[in-house]
N, C-alpha and C positions, 0 to 999 in steps of 0.2 A: 439150827433153827427150823422149826416145823414149817411145812408148806401151808398155804392157805387152805387147801383141801383137807389137810389133817386137823386143822384147827376148827373148821366149821362143821356144824351138824349136817348130816347127809341130806336132810330135806332142804336145807338152805343152799348147799352146793348145787342141788338140782335146779334151783331157781335162777342161778347166775346166768345161764345161757338165754334166759327169757326175762331178764331183770326189768325190762320195760313193762311187764305185765303188772297186775294188781300188787300194790305195796304190801309188804309183810313186816310186821313189827316183832322183833326177837330181842331177848335180853342181851345187854352188853356187859362185858366183864367189868369194865371200869366203874360202872354204876354200883357194883357190889363191893368195891374195895375201899378201905380207909384212905383218906386223902394223902397220908404220908407213907403208904405202902410203896415199896420199891417199884413194883410193876406199874402202879398208878403214876408215880413220878416220871417214869420212863415214857409212858404213853402220853402224858401231857406234854412232855418235851416234843414228842413227835407231832402232836396236834398243833403246837406252836409253829413248827416248820411247815405243816400243811396250810395253816391259816396264812402264813407269810407267802407261801407259794401262790395261793389263789387270791391274795390281796384282800382278805376279809376285813381286817382292821381298817385299812385305808378306805374301803368301800363304805363301811358304817360311818366313818368320820365325814366323808363327803356327803352322804345322804342326810345326815343330821344337820350339817352346815347348810344344805340347800333347803330342807323341808321343815326343820324344827322352828317353831315360833319362839320369840324371846322369852327366856325363863321358864319354858315348859320343862317340867321334870321328866326324867327318863328312868324307866325301870328295865333293867336287864334280867331276863328270865334265864335261869340255869347259868348263873354267872361263873360257876366253877372256881378256878384259881384266880379270877379277876383280871386275866390278861387283856381282854377287850375293854372292859370298863376303865382300866387304868390308862388306856391309850386314847380315850375319846376326846381329851382336851376340854372337858366340861368342868364348870364350877362344881366343887364337891357337893354343894347344897342342892344341885340340880340332878344328882345321880343317885340311884339306889340299885342294889343287886339282891337277887333272891336265889337261894340254892339250899339243898340239903346239907352241904358242907359248911363248916365254920367260916367265919370271916377270914379272907386271905390276908397274909401279912402285908402284901403290896397294895391292898385296896385303898383308894384315896382317903386320907384323913378327912373327916367331916361328912363323908358320903355314907348314907344309910346302908345297912346290910341286914337282910332278913333270913335267918336260918330256918327255912320253912318250906312247906309244900305249896306250890302255886295253886293247887286245887282247893286249899282252905285259906288262901291269902285274902285279907279283908280290906286292904288299903288301895285297891285299884283306882279309886277316884282321885287319888293324889298324883297319879302319873298318867298324863295324857299321851305320852309316847312310850310304847312298849317295843323292846328289841329282843331278839334272840339269835344267837349264833350256834348252829348245830344243836338245837333244842327241840323243835317241834316234831322231828322225826321219831322221837322216843315214844310218842303217844299213838294209841290206836284210834280208830274212828270215833268211838264213843267219848273218849277222853278229850280229843280235839274239839268235838262239838261242845263239851262242857266248858273247856277252857275258852273257846271262842265266844260263848255266851257271855262270859265275864268281860272279855275284851270288848265285845260289841256294845255292851252296856255303858262302858266307862271311857275307853280310849278314843283318841282322835287319830292316831297313826300307829301302824305296826310295820316294823322293819325286820326282816328275817333273812338269814343265809342258811341254807340247808343243802344236803346232798341231792344232786340230780340223779334220779333213778334211770340209769341208762347203761347199756353194756360198755360203752366207751368209758364211762366213769369207773367201772370196775377195772378195765384194762389199764387206765392211767394210774389208778390207785395202786395196783399191784406193782407197776413199774416204779412208782415213787417210793414205795416201801423198800424195794431193793436198793434204790439210790441212797436213801437215808438210813439203811439198816434198821428198819422199824422194829420195835418190840413186838413179840407175838400177840400181845393184847391189842395193839394198834391194828395189826393185820386182821384179826378177828372182828373187832368192833367196827372198823372202817367198812368192811364188806357188809356187815349187818346194817350199818347206817345207810348205805347206798340202797339196799333192798327196801328199806323203810322210808326212802326219800320221796321226792315229789317231781311231777312234771306238769307243764302247762299251768292251768289255774286250780290245780288240786288243793293246794294249801288254803287259799282263801275260801274255797267252796267247803272244805272239810271243817274249817273254823266257823262256817255258817254266816260269813259276811255277805249281807244282802247287797247286790249290785245297785239297788235303788238308793241305798244309804252310803255305800262305799265305792270308791274307784281304786283300782290297783294296777300295778305294772309288774309283770314277771319277766325275769331275764334268766335264761339258761346258758351258762358259759361252756365253752369247749373243754375247760379244765375240770368240769364236773360240779360246778356250783349252781344252785337254784336260789335265785334272789327275788325277794318280794318286798315291794313298798306299797302299802295300802293306806289310804287316807279317807276319813269320813267326808262325805260331800257336805258342802255348805248348806 
């Protein structure tokens, strides 16, 4: 198995020692692969283990249980293989997912699925709660501003879990990759994700959420997660 240094572009390797600096968005291999490609399947297996290790699914369930109002519909951005949505314990009629990928086999029956680009999605008004797990870091500054304008116009709440852009996140990620014998795609994409991740209040600011209309809380965990809960002010 190749080392992380062999898998990453030289320019990206150079940034790892100062990963807390300005975020950089680079292409991820998984995004270019068919959903059923062997490498994609192996990498998604690794992502399931990473999500379990940092407690992402449980965190989303708890935040929705605490903050979601009765019967508010939830839209998961970049729902991928449906792992998170299938574990949220929501009524199917209250849940929808959107992704470039086809509807996953395990997606809850009766829950909507949009095989679409979020940048041209037209049904934001139907979903007051918008969630995303390892989604927003894929976007550059301009795209985040465009996406945020759509969210700001329609949503009441945004819940997101992203990589924390920090040197410790890189070190922990490399150690975990060794522990789980991660696929080379995971090793590459994970490092790219961390360099494109967020710190402090970067994400709500990049989305253009106005503090006069929104209040938010950001949590940065020692395991490398960046967690955001943003709610529109009454």
